[in-house]
C-alpha positions as CSV (number, residue, x, y, z in Angstrom):
1,M,0.1,0.1,0.0
2,L,2.9,2.4,0.4
3,D,3.7,2.6,-3.5
4,K,-0.2,3.3,-3.8
5,F,0.0,6.0,-1.2
6,I,2.8,7.6,-3.0
7,S,1.4,7.6,-6.5
8,L,-2.1,8.9,-5.2
9,I,-0.6,11.7,-3.0
10,Q,2.2,13.1,-5.2
11,P,-0.4,15.1,-7.4
12,Y,-1.3,17.1,-4.4
13,A,2.1,18.3,-3.3
14,S,5.8,17.7,-4.4
15,L,7.2,15.7,-1.7
16,E,10.3,13.5,-1.6
17,E,9.6,9.9,-1.4
18,E,11.6,9.7,1.9
19,D,9.1,12.2,3.3
20,L,6.1,10.2,2.1
21,R,7.6,7.1,3.7
22,F,7.7,8.9,6.9
23,V,4.2,10.2,6.7
24,Y,2.8,6.8,5.7
25,Q,4.5,5.2,8.8
26,K,3.1,7.8,11.1
27,V,-0.5,8.0,9.9
28,K,-3.2,5.4,10.9
29,T,-4.5,3.2,8.1
30,K,-7.7,1.4,8.8
31,N,-9.6,-1.3,7.0
32,Y,-13.3,-0.7,6.9
33,P,-15.8,-3.6,5.9
34,K,-18.6,-2.6,3.3
35,N,-21.3,-0.5,4.5
36,T,-19.5,0.6,7.6
37,L,-20.0,4.2,8.8
38,I,-16.8,5.9,9.3
39,F,-18.2,9.2,10.6
40,Q,-21.6,10.2,11.7
41,E,-23.4,13.5,12.2
42,G,-23.3,15.1,15.5
43,Q,-19.7,14.2,16.0
44,I,-16.9,16.9,15.9
45,S,-14.5,16.0,13.3
46,H,-10.7,15.8,14.3
47,T,-9.7,14.0,11.1
48,I,-9.1,14.3,7.4
49,Y,-9.5,11.0,5.7
50,F,-7.6,9.8,2.7
51,V,-9.0,6.9,0.3
52,L,-6.3,4.4,-0.3
53,Q,-8.7,1.9,-1.7
54,G,-12.6,1.7,-1.8
55,C,-15.5,3.9,-2.3
56,V,-17.1,6.2,0.3
57,R,-20.6,7.9,0.1
58,L,-21.3,11.2,1.7
59,F,-24.9,11.6,2.8
60,Y,-27.2,13.7,4.8
61,H,-30.4,13.1,6.8
62,A,-33.3,15.3,5.4
63,D,-37.0,14.8,5.7
64,G,-36.6,11.5,7.1
65,M,-34.4,10.2,4.3
66,E,-30.9,9.7,3.4
67,K,-29.8,12.1,0.5
68,T,-26.6,11.1,-1.1
69,A,-24.3,14.2,-1.9
70,F,-21.0,12.7,-3.2
71,F,-18.8,9.6,-3.8
72,Y,-15.1,9.5,-2.9
73,T,-12.8,7.0,-4.5
74,E,-9.1,6.4,-4.4
75,G,-6.9,9.4,-4.1
76,K,-9.5,11.6,-2.6
77,F,-9.6,13.5,0.7
78,I,-12.6,13.5,2.9
79,C,-13.3,16.2,5.3
80,A,-16.2,17.4,7.3
81,G,-14.8,21.0,6.6
82,E,-16.9,23.1,9.0
83,S,-16.6,20.9,11.9
84,F,-13.0,20.2,11.5
85,T,-12.3,23.9,11.2
86,Y,-14.5,25.3,13.8
87,G,-15.1,22.2,16.2
88,V,-18.9,22.3,15.7
89,P,-21.0,19.2,15.3
90,A,-21.0,17.9,11.8
91,Q,-24.1,17.2,9.6
92,E,-22.3,14.8,7.4
93,N,-22.3,11.1,7.3
94,Y,-19.6,9.0,5.5
95,Q,-20.3,5.4,4.6
96,V,-17.9,3.0,2.7
97,L,-19.7,1.2,-0.1
98,E,-17.2,-1.7,-0.4
99,D,-14.5,-3.0,1.6
100,S,-12.1,0.1,1.9
101,I,-8.7,1.2,3.3
102,I,-8.7,4.6,4.7
103,M,-6.0,6.8,5.9
104,H,-6.6,9.0,9.1
105,F,-4.9,12.4,9.3
106,D,-5.7,13.5,12.9
107,K,-5.3,17.2,13.9
108,S,-2.9,16.2,16.7
109,M,-0.8,14.1,14.2
110,F,-0.8,16.8,11.8
111,E,1.0,19.3,14.0
112,M,3.9,16.8,14.5
113,L,4.0,16.0,10.9
114,F,4.1,19.8,9.9
115,E,7.3,20.1,12.1
116,E,9.1,17.1,10.2
117,V,7.4,17.7,6.7
118,P,6.5,21.5,6.4
119,Q,5.2,20.9,2.8
120,L,2.5,18.5,4.2
121,E,0.7,21.7,5.4
122,R,-0.2,22.3,1.6
123,I,-1.9,19.0,1.5
124,G,-4.2,19.8,4.5
125,Q,-5.2,23.1,2.6
126,I,-5.9,21.2,-0.5
127,A,-8.1,18.7,1.4
128,T,-10.3,21.5,2.9
129,E,-10.5,23.4,-0.4
130,D,-11.4,20.2,-2.4
131,E,-14.4,19.8,0.0
132,L,-15.6,23.3,-0.6
133,I,-15.2,22.9,-4.4
134,T,-17.2,19.6,-4.2
135,C,-20.1,21.4,-2.3
136,Q,-20.1,24.4,-4.7
137,K,-20.3,22.0,-7.8
138,M,-23.1,20.0,-6.0
139,I,-25.1,23.0,-5.4
140,A,-24.5,24.3,-8.9
141,S,-25.5,21.1,-10.6
142,F,-29.0,21.2,-8.8
143,I,-29.6,24.8,-9.7
144,T,-28.5,24.6,-13.4
145,Q,-29.1,20.9,-14.5
146,S,-32.0,18.7,-14.6
147,P,-31.8,15.1,-13.2
148,E,-31.2,13.7,-16.6
149,E,-28.4,16.1,-17.3
150,R,-26.8,15.1,-13.9
151,Y,-27.1,11.6,-14.8
152,V,-25.4,12.1,-18.2
153,K,-22.6,14.1,-16.6
154,L,-22.1,11.4,-14.1
155,I,-21.6,8.8,-16.9
156,D,-19.2,11.0,-18.7
157,T,-17.1,12.1,-15.8
158,R,-17.3,9.0,-13.4
159,P,-18.5,6.0,-15.3
160,E,-16.8,3.5,-12.9
161,L,-19.3,4.6,-10.1
162,F,-22.0,2.6,-11.9
163,Q,-20.1,-0.6,-11.2
164,R,-19.2,0.3,-7.8
165,V,-22.4,2.1,-6.3
166,P,-25.9,0.7,-5.8
167,Q,-28.5,2.3,-8.0
168,Q,-30.7,3.6,-5.0
169,Y,-27.5,5.7,-4.1
170,I,-27.0,6.9,-7.7
171,A,-30.6,7.9,-7.7
172,S,-30.4,9.8,-4.6
173,Y,-27.3,11.6,-5.8
174,I,-29.0,13.0,-8.9
175,G,-32.1,13.8,-6.9
176,V,-34.7,11.1,-8.0
177,S,-36.3,7.9,-7.0
178,P,-34.9,4.8,-8.2
179,E,-38.0,4.2,-10.5
180,T,-37.4,7.6,-12.1
181,L,-33.6,6.8,-12.6
182,S,-34.7,3.7,-14.4
183,R,-36.9,5.8,-16.7
184,I,-34.0,8.3,-17.3
185,K,-31.6,5.3,-18.1
186,K,-34.0,4.3,-20.8
187,R,-34.5,7.7,-22.3
188,V,-30.8,8.3,-22.3
189,A,-30.2,4.8,-23.9
190,L,-32.6,5.5,-26.6
191,K,-31.0,8.8,-27.5
192,V,-27.7,7.2,-27.7
193,K,-28.9,4.4,-29.9
194,G,-30.7,7.0,-32.1
195,G,-27.5,8.8,-32.5
196,R,-29.0,12.1,-30.9
197,K,-26.9,14.6,-29.1
198,L,-27.6,14.2,-25.5
199,Y,-27.0,17.9,-24.4
């Protein structure tokens, strides 16, 4: 897993391999069985997570239902940003959708790591910035796109999710029921078959 960590983390910051080995040895790495909740609403976040292997769903409880907001796969940071930054109870829930290996960058560990590897501070900044950008994109898509457009965009940008994520979570992510998602799939398939431009 060390080699995988190095290959996944290097795009975020230019760190020497020796520094990355040091970080890997100091940071907790945990294995989570499928469907495990790694973080729940109401808790205060002290950790930034990094997906080494697996798929994690971000969801909220609203109107008595689970509303899926995002999916994180290999090489993605996960951070309940407001809770982590301001020490307030989080609204987010994070659930692994398949057996997963997740690294835990705890706040207390960060301070020690920053002293040894100052460049690592940039990774912490990028992790929280990524979460903000994710939220902005999610809000923008619901304002500017129809469910069918969101479905098509998901196919275009992250097709692997359709092999890794149950249909009900895909439906929740684009804001429809599983039944409506099935109808959208049929309409899109007909458009593709007919050679029509989707959007």
